[in-house]
C-alpha positions in Angstrom: 34.7 201.0 8.3 35.1 198.5 5.5 38.5 196.9 4.5 39.4 197.4 0.8 42.1 195.1 -0.5 44.8 196.4 -2.7 47.7 194.8 -4.6 50.6 197.1 -5.4 53.1 195.9 -7.9 56.5 197.5 -8.5 59.3 196.1 -10.5 57.2 192.9 -11.1 56.9 192.2 -7.3 54.0 192.7 -4.8 55.3 195.3 -2.4 54.4 197.7 0.2 56.5 200.9 -0.1 56.8 204.2 1.7 54.6 206.4 -0.5 56.6 209.5 0.0 59.8 207.6 -1.3 58.2 206.8 -4.7 59.6 208.9 -7.6 60.7 208.6 -11.2 64.3 208.7 -10.0 66.0 206.6 -7.3 64.8 203.5 -5.6 61.8 203.8 -3.1 62.0 202.6 0.5 60.3 199.2 0.8 58.3 198.1 3.9 57.5 194.5 2.5 58.3 192.5 -0.6 56.2 189.3 -1.0 57.6 186.1 -2.4 54.1 185.2 -3.7 52.6 186.3 -7.0 49.8 188.9 -7.2 47.5 186.0 -8.3 47.9 184.5 -4.8 46.5 187.6 -3.1 43.8 188.1 -5.6 42.7 184.4 -4.9 43.0 185.0 -1.2 40.7 188.1 -1.4 38.1 186.3 -3.6 38.1 183.2 -1.3 37.5 185.5 1.7 34.8 187.5 -0.1 36.6 190.9 0.0 35.2 193.2 -2.5 36.1 196.7 -3.8 39.8 195.9 -4.2 42.2 197.3 -6.8 45.6 196.7 -8.3 48.2 199.5 -8.6 51.1 199.4 -10.9 53.7 201.6 -9.3 56.2 201.9 -12.2 56.0 204.7 -14.6 54.4 204.1 -18.1 56.7 202.6 -20.6 58.9 200.6 -18.3 59.3 196.8 -18.9 57.6 195.9 -15.6 
């Protein structure tokens, strides 16, 4: 098994949310919200040689975030 890094961004913050709670209405349940920017995680993944990662923007299209 290979680890594939991921950066999820919601409302401008790197977060881990409960997937089943994400919708176009209401606020999703958050497991974790980082105080670091996404660039920190991208640099960390690069430094450690982790490949195959991706960034996911969790807000719907057209929002300011």
